[in-house]
N, C-alpha and C positions, 0 to 999 in steps of 0.2 A: 705426437698425435694430439689433436685438438679436443678439448673436453666438450661434450655435448651438454647443452643446458636443457633442463627438463621442460616439457611442453607446458604452456600456460593453460590453466583451467578455462573453460568457456565462460565468457562474460554472462553475468546473471541478467535475465530479462526483467524489465521494469514491470511493475504491477499495473494493470489497466485501470481499475477503479480509482486508485489514488495517484496515478501517474508518477509513482516512485517517491512520493513524499511521506507515505505512511499514515496520512490523515485524510479523512473524508468529511464532507459537510453533512450534518445530521439536523433534521428539522426539529424544532422545539414546539411541542403541543401543550396548550393550556385550556382549562375550562371543561365543562361538561360536554360541550360539542366538539372538543379537541381541535380548537382553532390553531392554525400554524401562526406563530408570532415571530419567528426568527430562525436563525441557524447557528449552530456551534460546531466546533471541530470535534471529531471523534476518531477513535482508532480504527484503522482499516481492518476489517475482519477477514479479508482475503489473504493479506500478507502479514497480519498481526503487527503492523507498524514497521516492518523492515524495509519496505519499498521494493522488494524483489519478489517476482512471481514464483509461485510454487512450481516445482518440476513435475511434469506429468499431467 
């Protein structure tokens, strides 16, 4: 009799905001009028840097 291999778990879905990288662009504000002067990388708050979408 042939052994059955256990079924593979479903592949994790990529996170939409960070496209699976775990990082998103965050605007940098300075001054009293809060001018935008550039962008820096920040942790994706949707997936907390894992790159995988939350289930549900």
